[in-house]
PDB file of N, CA, C and O in Angstrom:
ATOM      1  N   MET A   1      49.728  47.467  24.955  1.00  0.00           N
ATOM      2  CA  MET A   1      48.949  46.647  25.744  1.00  0.00           C
ATOM      3  C   MET A   1      48.110  47.469  26.835  1.00  0.00           C
ATOM      4  O   MET A   1      48.664  48.211  27.646  1.00  0.00           O
ATOM      5  N   LYS A   2      46.808  47.283  26.784  1.00  0.00           N
ATOM      6  CA  LYS A   2      45.920  48.054  27.666  1.00  0.00           C
ATOM      7  C   LYS A   2      45.958  47.441  29.146  1.00  0.00           C
ATOM      8  O   LYS A   2      45.840  46.227  29.311  1.00  0.00           O
ATOM      9  N   LEU A   3      46.115  48.262  30.134  1.00  0.00           N
ATOM     10  CA  LEU A   3      46.071  47.764  31.556  1.00  0.00           C
ATOM     11  C   LEU A   3      44.639  47.536  32.010  1.00  0.00           C
ATOM     12  O   LEU A   3      43.773  48.406  31.913  1.00  0.00           O
ATOM     13  N   ASP A   4      44.432  46.327  32.509  1.00  0.00           N
ATOM     14  CA  ASP A   4      43.070  46.004  32.990  1.00  0.00           C
ATOM     15  C   ASP A   4      42.887  46.534  34.407  1.00  0.00           C
ATOM     16  O   ASP A   4      43.563  46.089  35.335  1.00  0.00           O
ATOM     17  N   ARG A   5      42.003  47.452  34.564  1.00  0.00           N
ATOM     18  CA  ARG A   5      41.787  48.098  35.847  1.00  0.00           C
ATOM     19  C   ARG A   5      40.551  47.593  36.669  1.00  0.00           C
ATOM     20  O   ARG A   5      40.135  48.163  37.677  1.00  0.00           O
ATOM     21  N   THR A   6      40.014  46.462  36.125  1.00  0.00           N
ATOM     22  CA  THR A   6      38.863  45.857  36.759  1.00  0.00           C
ATOM     23  C   THR A   6      39.252  45.480  38.233  1.00  0.00           C
ATOM     24  O   THR A   6      40.372  45.026  38.466  1.00  0.00           O
ATOM     25  N   ILE A   7      38.416  45.650  39.132  1.00  0.00           N
ATOM     26  CA  ILE A   7      38.585  45.323  40.510  1.00  0.00           C
ATOM     27  C   ILE A   7      37.906  43.978  40.701  1.00  0.00           C
ATOM     28  O   ILE A   7      36.680  43.863  40.705  1.00  0.00           O
ATOM     29  N   ARG A   8      38.755  42.959  40.859  1.00  0.00           N
ATOM     30  CA  ARG A   8      38.173  41.603  40.995  1.00  0.00           C
ATOM     31  C   ARG A   8      37.787  41.415  42.474  1.00  0.00           C
ATOM     32  O   ARG A   8      38.586  41.659  43.377  1.00  0.00           O
ATOM     33  N   THR A   9      36.633  41.009  42.673  1.00  0.00           N
ATOM     34  CA  THR A   9      36.023  41.027  44.057  1.00  0.00           C
ATOM     35  C   THR A   9      35.375  39.685  44.343  1.00  0.00           C
ATOM     36  O   THR A   9      34.711  39.086  43.497  1.00  0.00           O
ATOM     37  N   ILE A  10      35.604  39.219  45.624  1.00  0.00           N
ATOM     38  CA  ILE A  10      34.902  37.992  46.246  1.00  0.00           C
ATOM     39  C   ILE A  10      34.035  38.495  47.348  1.00  0.00           C
ATOM     40  O   ILE A  10      34.467  39.308  48.166  1.00  0.00           O
ATOM     41  N   ILE A  11      32.804  38.024  47.385  1.00  0.00           N
ATOM     42  CA  ILE A  11      31.929  38.386  48.435  1.00  0.00           C
ATOM     43  C   ILE A  11      31.900  37.265  49.335  1.00  0.00           C
ATOM     44  O   ILE A  11      31.707  36.125  48.911  1.00  0.00           O
ATOM     45  N   VAL A  12      32.100  37.548  50.678  1.00  0.00           N
ATOM     46  CA  VAL A  12      32.049  36.532  51.664  1.00  0.00           C
ATOM     47  C   VAL A  12      31.124  36.845  52.852  1.00  0.00           C
ATOM     48  O   VAL A  12      31.399  37.734  53.658  1.00  0.00           O
ATOM     49  N   ASP A  13      29.998  36.072  52.936  1.00  0.00           N
ATOM     50  CA  ASP A  13      29.045  36.268  54.081  1.00  0.00           C
ATOM     51  C   ASP A  13      28.233  35.094  54.184  1.00  0.00           C
ATOM     52  O   ASP A  13      27.859  34.530  53.156  1.00  0.00           O
ATOM     53  N   ASP A  14      27.906  34.644  55.376  1.00  0.00           N
ATOM     54  CA  ASP A  14      27.148  33.414  55.667  1.00  0.00           C
ATOM     55  C   ASP A  14      25.651  33.588  55.398  1.00  0.00           C
ATOM     56  O   ASP A  14      24.939  32.585  55.352  1.00  0.00           O
ATOM     57  N   GLU A  15      25.151  34.781  55.223  1.00  0.00           N
ATOM     58  CA  GLU A  15      23.785  35.153  54.946  1.00  0.00           C
ATOM     59  C   GLU A  15      23.591  35.305  53.464  1.00  0.00           C
ATOM     60  O   GLU A  15      24.231  36.154  52.844  1.00  0.00           O
ATOM     61  N   ASP A  16      22.710  34.490  52.865  1.00  0.00           N
ATOM     62  CA  ASP A  16      22.302  34.672  51.473  1.00  0.00           C
ATOM     63  C   ASP A  16      21.898  36.095  51.107  1.00  0.00           C
ATOM     64  O   ASP A  16      22.369  36.667  50.123  1.00  0.00           O
ATOM     65  N   LEU A  17      21.000  36.651  51.941  1.00  0.00           N
ATOM     66  CA  LEU A  17      20.455  37.926  51.628  1.00  0.00           C
ATOM     67  C   LEU A  17      21.551  38.936  51.727  1.00  0.00           C
ATOM     68  O   LEU A  17      21.521  39.833  50.884  1.00  0.00           O
ATOM     69  N   ALA A  18      22.552  38.948  52.645  1.00  0.00           N
ATOM     70  CA  ALA A  18      23.537  39.907  52.674  1.00  0.00           C
ATOM     71  C   ALA A  18      24.467  39.789  51.411  1.00  0.00           C
ATOM     72  O   ALA A  18      24.910  40.808  50.881  1.00  0.00           O
ATOM     73  N   ARG A  19      24.744  38.581  50.954  1.00  0.00           N
ATOM     74  CA  ARG A  19      25.564  38.430  49.703  1.00  0.00           C
ATOM     75  C   ARG A  19      24.732  39.012  48.556  1.00  0.00           C
ATOM     76  O   ARG A  19      25.323  39.662  47.694  1.00  0.00           O
ATOM     77  N   GLN A  20      23.504  38.846  48.481  1.00  0.00           N
ATOM     78  CA  GLN A  20      22.637  39.284  47.440  1.00  0.00           C
ATOM     79  C   GLN A  20      22.653  40.881  47.390  1.00  0.00           C
ATOM     80  O   GLN A  20      22.809  41.485  46.328  1.00  0.00           O
ATOM     81  N   VAL A  21      22.493  41.470  48.530  1.00  0.00           N
ATOM     82  CA  VAL A  21      22.491  42.928  48.690  1.00  0.00           C
ATOM     83  C   VAL A  21      23.847  43.478  48.246  1.00  0.00           C
ATOM     84  O   VAL A  21      23.914  44.420  47.457  1.00  0.00           O
ATOM     85  N   ILE A  22      24.902  42.894  48.750  1.00  0.00           N
ATOM     86  CA  ILE A  22      26.207  43.366  48.339  1.00  0.00           C
ATOM     87  C   ILE A  22      26.426  43.214  46.845  1.00  0.00           C
ATOM     88  O   ILE A  22      26.987  44.099  46.199  1.00  0.00           O
ATOM     89  N   ARG A  23      25.986  42.099  46.303  1.00  0.00           N
ATOM     90  CA  ARG A  23      26.166  41.760  44.890  1.00  0.00           C
ATOM     91  C   ARG A  23      25.448  42.884  44.031  1.00  0.00           C
ATOM     92  O   ARG A  23      25.988  43.406  43.055  1.00  0.00           O
ATOM     93  N   GLU A  24      24.241  43.189  44.463  1.00  0.00           N
ATOM     94  CA  GLU A  24      23.470  44.138  43.663  1.00  0.00           C
ATOM     95  C   GLU A  24      24.100  45.554  43.759  1.00  0.00           C
ATOM     96  O   GLU A  24      24.085  46.284  42.768  1.00  0.00           O
ATOM     97  N   MET A  25      24.637  45.943  44.892  1.00  0.00           N
ATOM     98  CA  MET A  25      25.260  47.189  45.137  1.00  0.00           C
ATOM     99  C   MET A  25      26.587  47.203  44.214  1.00  0.00           C
ATOM    100  O   MET A  25      26.824  48.197  43.527  1.00  0.00           O
ATOM    101  N   LEU A  26      27.356  46.203  44.211  1.00  0.00           N
ATOM    102  CA  LEU A  26      28.634  46.150  43.456  1.00  0.00           C
ATOM    103  C   LEU A  26      28.338  46.193  41.940  1.00  0.00           C
ATOM    104  O   LEU A  26      29.072  46.799  41.160  1.00  0.00           O
ATOM    105  N   LYS A  27      27.194  45.500  41.548  1.00  0.00           N
ATOM    106  CA  LYS A  27      26.931  45.505  40.135  1.00  0.00           C
ATOM    107  C   LYS A  27      26.653  46.857  39.426  1.00  0.00           C
ATOM    108  O   LYS A  27      26.630  46.985  38.202  1.00  0.00           O
ATOM    109  N   THR A  28      26.448  47.832  40.307  1.00  0.00           N
ATOM    110  CA  THR A  28      26.167  49.219  39.767  1.00  0.00           C
ATOM    111  C   THR A  28      27.476  49.882  39.422  1.00  0.00           C
ATOM    112  O   THR A  28      27.452  50.976  38.860  1.00  0.00           O
ATOM    113  N   HIS A  29      28.632  49.287  39.723  1.00  0.00           N
ATOM    114  CA  HIS A  29      29.937  49.845  39.403  1.00  0.00           C
ATOM    115  C   HIS A  29      30.583  48.987  38.329  1.00  0.00           C
ATOM    116  O   HIS A  29      30.944  47.834  38.565  1.00  0.00           O
ATOM    117  N   PRO A  30      30.713  49.533  37.220  1.00  0.00           N
ATOM    118  CA  PRO A  30      31.162  48.767  36.032  1.00  0.00           C
ATOM    119  C   PRO A  30      32.703  48.422  36.168  1.00  0.00           C
ATOM    120  O   PRO A  30      33.205  47.594  35.407  1.00  0.00           O
ATOM    121  N   GLU A  31      33.404  49.025  37.085  1.00  0.00           N
ATOM    122  CA  GLU A  31      34.871  48.682  37.244  1.00  0.00           C
ATOM    123  C   GLU A  31      35.018  47.524  38.193  1.00  0.00           C
ATOM    124  O   GLU A  31      36.135  47.028  38.341  1.00  0.00           O
ATOM    125  N   ILE A  32      33.925  47.030  38.882  1.00  0.00           N
ATOM    126  CA  ILE A  32      34.084  45.894  39.730  1.00  0.00           C
ATOM    127  C   ILE A  32      33.498  44.735  39.109  1.00  0.00           C
ATOM    128  O   ILE A  32      32.362  44.778  38.637  1.00  0.00           O
ATOM    129  N   GLU A  33      34.263  43.630  39.082  1.00  0.00           N
ATOM    130  CA  GLU A  33      33.950  42.336  38.623  1.00  0.00           C
ATOM    131  C   GLU A  33      33.812  41.350  39.729  1.00  0.00           C
ATOM    132  O   GLU A  33      34.834  41.073  40.356  1.00  0.00           O
ATOM    133  N   ILE A  34      32.674  40.775  40.057  1.00  0.00           N
ATOM    134  CA  ILE A  34      32.528  39.804  41.047  1.00  0.00           C
ATOM    135  C   ILE A  34      33.001  38.500  40.525  1.00  0.00           C
ATOM    136  O   ILE A  34      32.435  37.985  39.560  1.00  0.00           O
ATOM    137  N   VAL A  35      34.014  37.937  41.116  1.00  0.00           N
ATOM    138  CA  VAL A  35      34.562  36.710  40.614  1.00  0.00           C
ATOM    139  C   VAL A  35      34.287  35.484  41.464  1.00  0.00           C
ATOM    140  O   VAL A  35      34.619  34.353  41.108  1.00  0.00           O
ATOM    141  N   GLY A  36      33.687  35.747  42.564  1.00  0.00           N
ATOM    142  CA  GLY A  36      33.279  34.630  43.543  1.00  0.00           C
ATOM    143  C   GLY A  36      32.393  35.020  44.671  1.00  0.00           C
ATOM    144  O   GLY A  36      32.369  36.202  45.017  1.00  0.00           O
ATOM    145  N   GLU A  37      31.683  34.154  45.259  1.00  0.00           N
ATOM    146  CA  GLU A  37      31.007  34.339  46.459  1.00  0.00           C
ATOM    147  C   GLU A  37      31.103  33.090  47.293  1.00  0.00           C
ATOM    148  O   GLU A  37      31.066  31.962  46.801  1.00  0.00           O
ATOM    149  N   CYS A  38      31.234  33.355  48.631  1.00  0.00           N
ATOM    150  CA  CYS A  38      31.540  32.260  49.601  1.00  0.00           C
ATOM    151  C   CYS A  38      30.629  32.479  50.760  1.00  0.00           C
ATOM    152  O   CYS A  38      30.250  33.608  51.073  1.00  0.00           O
ATOM    153  N   ALA A  39      30.272  31.375  51.410  1.00  0.00           N
ATOM    154  CA  ALA A  39      29.360  31.415  52.587  1.00  0.00           C
ATOM    155  C   ALA A  39      30.130  31.196  53.854  1.00  0.00           C
ATOM    156  O   ALA A  39      29.544  31.318  54.929  1.00  0.00           O
ATOM    157  N   ASN A  40      31.471  30.864  53.804  1.00  0.00           N
ATOM    158  CA  ASN A  40      32.257  30.598  55.043  1.00  0.00           C
ATOM    159  C   ASN A  40      33.645  30.959  54.692  1.00  0.00           C
ATOM    160  O   ASN A  40      34.018  31.167  53.538  1.00  0.00           O
ATOM    161  N   GLY A  41      34.432  31.026  55.801  1.00  0.00           N
ATOM    162  CA  GLY A  41      35.847  31.368  55.763  1.00  0.00           C
ATOM    163  C   GLY A  41      36.678  30.392  55.042  1.00  0.00           C
ATOM    164  O   GLY A  41      37.595  30.777  54.317  1.00  0.00           O
ATOM    165  N   PHE A  42      36.390  29.087  55.213  1.00  0.00           N
ATOM    166  CA  PHE A  42      37.204  28.004  54.512  1.00  0.00           C
ATOM    167  C   PHE A  42      37.070  28.196  53.011  1.00  0.00           C
ATOM    168  O   PHE A  42      38.050  28.163  52.268  1.00  0.00           O
ATOM    169  N   ASP A  43      35.891  28.388  52.608  1.00  0.00           N
ATOM    170  CA  ASP A  43      35.634  28.453  51.145  1.00  0.00           C
ATOM    171  C   ASP A  43      36.245  29.715  50.636  1.00  0.00           C
ATOM    172  O   ASP A  43      36.683  29.733  49.486  1.00  0.00           O
ATOM    173  N   ALA A  44      36.314  30.805  51.422  1.00  0.00           N
ATOM    174  CA  ALA A  44      36.835  32.044  51.051  1.00  0.00           C
ATOM    175  C   ALA A  44      38.349  31.920  50.820  1.00  0.00           C
ATOM    176  O   ALA A  44      38.900  32.423  49.841  1.00  0.00           O
ATOM    177  N   VAL A  45      39.001  31.215  51.785  1.00  0.00           N
ATOM    178  CA  VAL A  45      40.524  31.025  51.649  1.00  0.00           C
ATOM    179  C   VAL A  45      40.820  30.224  50.389  1.00  0.00           C
ATOM    180  O   VAL A  45      41.774  30.549  49.682  1.00  0.00           O
ATOM    181  N   LYS A  46      40.027  29.172  50.071  1.00  0.00           N
ATOM    182  CA  LYS A  46      40.255  28.399  48.822  1.00  0.00           C
ATOM    183  C   LYS A  46      40.012  29.369  47.649  1.00  0.00           C
ATOM    184  O   LYS A  46      40.875  29.469  46.777  1.00  0.00           O
ATOM    185  N   ALA A  47      38.894  30.074  47.592  1.00  0.00           N
ATOM    186  CA  ALA A  47      38.673  30.928  46.482  1.00  0.00           C
ATOM    187  C   ALA A  47      39.710  31.965  46.198  1.00  0.00           C
ATOM    188  O   ALA A  47      40.087  32.166  45.044  1.00  0.00           O
ATOM    189  N   VAL A  48      40.195  32.646  47.246  1.00  0.00           N
ATOM    190  CA  VAL A  48      41.205  33.664  47.172  1.00  0.00           C
ATOM    191  C   VAL A  48      42.501  32.997  46.671  1.00  0.00           C
ATOM    192  O   VAL A  48      43.174  33.544  45.798  1.00  0.00           O
ATOM    193  N   THR A  49      42.827  31.904  47.177  1.00  0.00           N
ATOM    194  CA  THR A  49      44.079  31.132  46.769  1.00  0.00           C
ATOM    195  C   THR A  49      43.986  30.787  45.324  1.00  0.00           C
ATOM    196  O   THR A  49      44.953  30.992  44.590  1.00  0.00           O
ATOM    197  N   GLU A  50      42.859  30.266  44.864  1.00  0.00           N
ATOM    198  CA  GLU A  50      42.757  29.949  43.493  1.00  0.00           C
ATOM    199  C   GLU A  50      42.620  31.111  42.510  1.00  0.00           C
ATOM    200  O   GLU A  50      43.281  31.115  41.472  1.00  0.00           O
ATOM    201  N   LEU A  51      41.784  32.086  42.814  1.00  0.00           N
ATOM    202  CA  LEU A  51      41.533  33.165  41.972  1.00  0.00           C
ATOM    203  C   LEU A  51      42.699  34.137  41.976  1.00  0.00           C
ATOM    204  O   LEU A  51      42.877  34.821  40.968  1.00  0.00           O
ATOM    205  N   SER A  52      43.499  34.259  43.006  1.00  0.00           N
ATOM    206  CA  SER A  52      44.601  35.247  43.038  1.00  0.00           C
ATOM    207  C   SER A  52      45.844  34.763  42.278  1.00  0.00           C
ATOM    208  O   SER A  52      46.842  35.478  42.187  1.00  0.00           O
ATOM    209  N   ARG A  53      45.770  33.513  41.722  1.00  0.00           N
ATOM    210  CA  ARG A  53      46.938  33.085  40.996  1.00  0.00           C
ATOM    211  C   ARG A  53      47.081  33.798  39.703  1.00  0.00           C
ATOM    212  O   ARG A  53      48.192  34.010  39.218  1.00  0.00           O
ATOM    213  N   LYS A  54      45.966  34.174  39.133  1.00  0.00           N
ATOM    214  CA  LYS A  54      45.947  34.991  37.853  1.00  0.00           C
ATOM    215  C   LYS A  54      46.176  36.450  38.104  1.00  0.00           C
ATOM    216  O   LYS A  54      47.010  37.105  37.479  1.00  0.00           O
ATOM    217  N   ARG A  55      45.389  36.942  39.060  1.00  0.00           N
ATOM    218  CA  ARG A  55      45.444  38.390  39.521  1.00  0.00           C
ATOM    219  C   ARG A  55      44.846  38.590  40.788  1.00  0.00           C
ATOM    220  O   ARG A  55      43.863  37.903  41.064  1.00  0.00           O
ATOM    221  N   ARG A  56      45.295  39.459  41.651  1.00  0.00           N
ATOM    222  CA  ARG A  56      44.853  39.583  42.983  1.00  0.00           C
ATOM    223  C   ARG A  56      43.490  40.031  42.993  1.00  0.00           C
ATOM    224  O   ARG A  56      43.030  40.677  42.052  1.00  0.00           O
ATOM    225  N   CYS A  57      42.758  39.695  44.101  1.00  0.00           N
ATOM    226  CA  CYS A  57      41.379  39.998  44.322  1.00  0.00           C
ATOM    227  C   CYS A  57      41.194  40.756  45.639  1.00  0.00           C
ATOM    228  O   CYS A  57      42.091  40.719  46.481  1.00  0.00           O
ATOM    229  N   ILE A  58      40.123  41.408  45.838  1.00  0.00           N
ATOM    230  CA  ILE A  58      39.777  41.919  47.171  1.00  0.00           C
ATOM    231  C   ILE A  58      38.612  41.144  47.600  1.00  0.00           C
ATOM    232  O   ILE A  58      37.935  40.500  46.798  1.00  0.00           O
ATOM    233  N   THR A  59      38.367  41.199  48.877  1.00  0.00           N
ATOM    234  CA  THR A  59      37.153  40.560  49.445  1.00  0.00           C
ATOM    235  C   THR A  59      36.339  41.556  50.191  1.00  0.00           C
ATOM    236  O   THR A  59      36.856  42.452  50.859  1.00  0.00           O
ATOM    237  N   VAL A  60      35.002  41.379  50.061  1.00  0.00           N
ATOM    238  CA  VAL A  60      34.057  42.222  50.931  1.00  0.00           C
ATOM    239  C   VAL A  60      33.492  41.117  51.764  1.00  0.00           C
ATOM    240  O   VAL A  60      32.774  40.256  51.255  1.00  0.00           O
ATOM    241  N   GLN A  61      33.808  41.122  53.073  1.00  0.00           N
ATOM    242  CA  GLN A  61      33.514  40.100  53.965  1.00  0.00           C
ATOM    243  C   GLN A  61      32.920  40.408  55.264  1.00  0.00           C
ATOM    244  O   GLN A  61      33.155  41.494  55.794  1.00  0.00           O
ATOM    245  N   ASN A  62      32.156  39.521  55.828  1.00  0.00           N
ATOM    246  CA  ASN A  62      31.589  39.639  57.196  1.00  0.00           C
ATOM    247  C   ASN A  62      32.682  39.147  58.156  1.00  0.00           C
ATOM    248  O   ASN A  62      33.144  38.011  58.042  1.00  0.00           O
ATOM    249  N   LEU A  63      33.104  40.027  59.128  1.00  0.00           N
ATOM    250  CA  LEU A  63      34.067  39.565  60.121  1.00  0.00           C
ATOM    251  C   LEU A  63      33.562  38.591  61.119  1.00  0.00           C
ATOM    252  O   LEU A  63      34.326  37.931  61.824  1.00  0.00           O
ATOM    253  N   ALA A  64      32.221  38.504  61.175  1.00  0.00           N
ATOM    254  CA  ALA A  64      31.680  37.687  62.259  1.00  0.00           C
ATOM    255  C   ALA A  64      31.138  36.277  61.753  1.00  0.00           C
ATOM    256  O   ALA A  64      30.204  35.728  62.339  1.00  0.00           O
ATOM    257  N   LEU A  65      31.715  35.751  60.721  1.00  0.00           N
ATOM    258  CA  LEU A  65      31.394  34.409  60.245  1.00  0.00           C
ATOM    259  C   LEU A  65      31.647  33.381  61.358  1.00  0.00           C
ATOM    260  O   LEU A  65      32.604  33.459  62.128  1.00  0.00           O
ATOM    261  N   LEU A  66      30.753  32.447  61.384  1.00  0.00           N
ATOM    262  CA  LEU A  66      30.853  31.358  62.313  1.00  0.00           C
ATOM    263  C   LEU A  66      32.048  30.400  62.006  1.00  0.00           C
ATOM    264  O   LEU A  66      32.744  29.944  62.913  1.00  0.00           O
ATOM    265  N   ILE A  67      32.256  30.114  60.680  1.00  0.00           N
ATOM    266  CA  ILE A  67      33.297  29.275  60.228  1.00  0.00           C
ATOM    267  C   ILE A  67      34.481  30.066  59.672  1.00  0.00           C
ATOM    268  O   ILE A  67      34.392  30.686  58.612  1.00  0.00           O
ATOM    269  N   LEU A  68      35.579  30.032  60.406  1.00  0.00           N
ATOM    270  CA  LEU A  68      36.797  30.780  60.029  1.00  0.00           C
ATOM    271  C   LEU A  68      36.443  32.246  59.755  1.00  0.00           C
ATOM    272  O   LEU A  68      36.466  32.710  58.616  1.00  0.00           O
ATOM    273  N   GLY A  69      36.109  32.967  60.858  1.00  0.00           N
ATOM    274  CA  GLY A  69      35.743  34.364  60.689  1.00  0.00           C
ATOM    275  C   GLY A  69      36.827  35.306  60.174  1.00  0.00           C
ATOM    276  O   GLY A  69      37.985  34.913  60.039  1.00  0.00           O
ATOM    277  N   GLY A  70      36.464  36.493  59.899  1.00  0.00           N
ATOM    278  CA  GLY A  70      37.287  37.444  59.302  1.00  0.00           C
ATOM    279  C   GLY A  70      38.741  37.622  59.868  1.00  0.00           C
ATOM    280  O   GLY A  70      39.720  37.745  59.132  1.00  0.00           O
ATOM    281  N   ILE A  71      38.794  37.626  61.225  1.00  0.00           N
ATOM    282  CA  ILE A  71      40.099  37.805  61.907  1.00  0.00           C
ATOM    283  C   ILE A  71      41.002  36.615  61.552  1.00  0.00           C
ATOM    284  O   ILE A  71      42.187  36.801  61.273  1.00  0.00           O
ATOM    285  N   GLY A  72      40.472  35.446  61.561  1.00  0.00           N
ATOM    286  CA  GLY A  72      41.253  34.221  61.268  1.00  0.00           C
ATOM    287  C   GLY A  72      41.712  34.282  59.818  1.00  0.00           C
ATOM    288  O   GLY A  72      42.845  33.928  59.494  1.00  0.00           O
ATOM    289  N   ARG A  73      40.815  34.736  58.956  1.00  0.00           N
ATOM    290  CA  ARG A  73      41.234  34.838  57.490  1.00  0.00           C
ATOM    291  C   ARG A  73      42.371  35.854  57.408  1.00  0.00           C
ATOM    292  O   ARG A  73      43.389  35.597  56.765  1.00  0.00           O
ATOM    293  N   GLN A  74      42.202  36.994  58.050  1.00  0.00           N
ATOM    294  CA  GLN A  74      43.143  38.048  57.965  1.00  0.00           C
ATOM    295  C   GLN A  74      44.580  37.508  58.402  1.00  0.00           C
ATOM    296  O   GLN A  74      45.586  37.801  57.755  1.00  0.00           O
ATOM    297  N   ARG A  75      44.612  36.743  59.479  1.00  0.00           N
ATOM    298  CA  ARG A  75      45.819  36.127  59.847  1.00  0.00           C
ATOM    299  C   ARG A  75      46.460  35.209  58.873  1.00  0.00           C
ATOM    300  O   ARG A  75      47.679  35.206  58.706  1.00  0.00           O
ATOM    301  N   PHE A  76      45.589  34.376  58.184  1.00  0.00           N
ATOM    302  CA  PHE A  76      46.063  33.516  57.140  1.00  0.00           C
ATOM    303  C   PHE A  76      46.614  34.350  56.026  1.00  0.00           C
ATOM    304  O   PHE A  76      47.729  34.094  55.571  1.00  0.00           O
ATOM    305  N   TRP A  77      45.883  35.343  55.561  1.00  0.00           N
ATOM    306  CA  TRP A  77      46.330  36.099  54.335  1.00  0.00           C
ATOM    307  C   TRP A  77      47.413  36.960  54.674  1.00  0.00           C
ATOM    308  O   TRP A  77      48.135  37.286  53.733  1.00  0.00           O
ATOM    309  N   SER A  78      47.701  37.420  55.847  1.00  0.00           N
ATOM    310  CA  SER A  78      48.766  38.349  56.205  1.00  0.00           C
ATOM    311  C   SER A  78      50.035  37.682  56.093  1.00  0.00           C
ATOM    312  O   SER A  78      51.025  38.386  55.893  1.00  0.00           O
ATOM    313  N   VAL A  79      50.181  36.278  56.204  1.00  0.00           N
ATOM    314  CA  VAL A  79      51.385  35.540  56.075  1.00  0.00           C
ATOM    315  C   VAL A  79      51.452  34.743  54.847  1.00  0.00           C
ATOM    316  O   VAL A  79      52.343  33.907  54.700  1.00  0.00           O
ATOM    317  N   SER A  80      50.529  34.967  53.932  1.00  0.00           N
ATOM    318  CA  SER A  80      50.510  34.076  52.698  1.00  0.00           C
ATOM    319  C   SER A  80      50.907  34.969  51.516  1.00  0.00           C
ATOM    320  O   SER A  80      50.909  36.197  51.604  1.00  0.00           O
ATOM    321  N   GLN A  81      51.240  34.303  50.420  1.00  0.00           N
ATOM    322  CA  GLN A  81      51.519  35.050  49.225  1.00  0.00           C
ATOM    323  C   GLN A  81      50.304  35.702  48.591  1.00  0.00           C
ATOM    324  O   GLN A  81      50.408  36.484  47.646  1.00  0.00           O
ATOM    325  N   PHE A  82      49.179  35.365  49.127  1.00  0.00           N
ATOM    326  CA  PHE A  82      47.882  35.862  48.516  1.00  0.00           C
ATOM    327  C   PHE A  82      47.323  36.958  49.359  1.00  0.00           C
ATOM    328  O   PHE A  82      46.099  37.085  49.398  1.00  0.00           O
ATOM    329  N   SER A  83      48.102  37.774  50.048  1.00  0.00           N
ATOM    330  CA  SER A  83      47.606  38.898  50.840  1.00  0.00           C
ATOM    331  C   SER A  83      46.770  39.811  49.971  1.00  0.00           C
ATOM    332  O   SER A  83      47.156  40.219  48.876  1.00  0.00           O
ATOM    333  N   ASN A  84      45.619  40.107  50.510  1.00  0.00           N
ATOM    334  CA  ASN A  84      44.670  40.945  49.656  1.00  0.00           C
ATOM    335  C   ASN A  84      44.198  42.095  50.472  1.00  0.00           C
ATOM    336  O   ASN A  84      44.253  42.071  51.702  1.00  0.00           O
ATOM    337  N   THR A  85      43.747  43.075  49.811  1.00  0.00           N
ATOM    338  CA  THR A  85      43.114  44.206  50.509  1.00  0.00           C
ATOM    339  C   THR A  85      41.761  43.712  51.024  1.00  0.00           C
ATOM    340  O   THR A  85      40.999  43.125  50.255  1.00  0.00           O
ATOM    341  N   LEU A  86      41.444  43.929  52.292  1.00  0.00           N
ATOM    342  CA  LEU A  86      40.262  43.448  52.857  1.00  0.00           C
ATOM    343  C   LEU A  86      39.286  44.620  53.163  1.00  0.00           C
ATOM    344  O   LEU A  86      39.675  45.610  53.784  1.00  0.00           O
ATOM    345  N   LEU A  87      38.039  44.491  52.723  1.00  0.00           N
ATOM    346  CA  LEU A  87      37.038  45.393  53.111  1.00  0.00           C
ATOM    347  C   LEU A  87      36.105  44.762  54.060  1.00  0.00           C
ATOM    348  O   LEU A  87      35.249  43.988  53.633  1.00  0.00           O
ATOM    349  N   ASN A  88      36.207  45.044  55.364  1.00  0.00           N
ATOM    350  CA  ASN A  88      35.525  44.273  56.304  1.00  0.00           C
ATOM    351  C   ASN A  88      34.213  44.892  56.746  1.00  0.00           C
ATOM    352  O   ASN A  88      34.181  46.063  57.124  1.00  0.00           O
ATOM    353  N   GLY A  89      33.193  44.173  56.709  1.00  0.00           N
ATOM    354  CA  GLY A  89      31.804  44.545  57.167  1.00  0.00           C
ATOM    355  C   GLY A  89      31.380  43.553  58.302  1.00  0.00           C
ATOM    356  O   GLY A  89      31.749  42.379  58.270  1.00  0.00           O
ATOM    357  N   GLY A  90      30.645  44.024  59.244  1.00  0.00           N
ATOM    358  CA  GLY A  90      30.305  43.220  60.313  1.00  0.00           C
ATOM    359  C   GLY A  90      28.871  42.927  60.330  1.00  0.00           C
ATOM    360  O   GLY A  90      28.395  42.221  61.219  1.00  0.00           O
TER     361      GLY A  90
END
């Protein structure tokens, strides 16, 4: 059985342009699979909870979101079964 080394990634930012730029940068790396995009923290928590049931994901996220910003999500994930590696951008 071959081990899947794809890095499953969710992009979280409230700015469409920022998500687009991050998406285009990540697309240049074949080992990264973008499995979701969210515009606010609540949607990010739902996406990570759902998508991490199969296999863990990482998030590339804006810490300064207006709705459930990065720090709030980090607190949620640090006590949940879906703790993920977080790559935080401001």
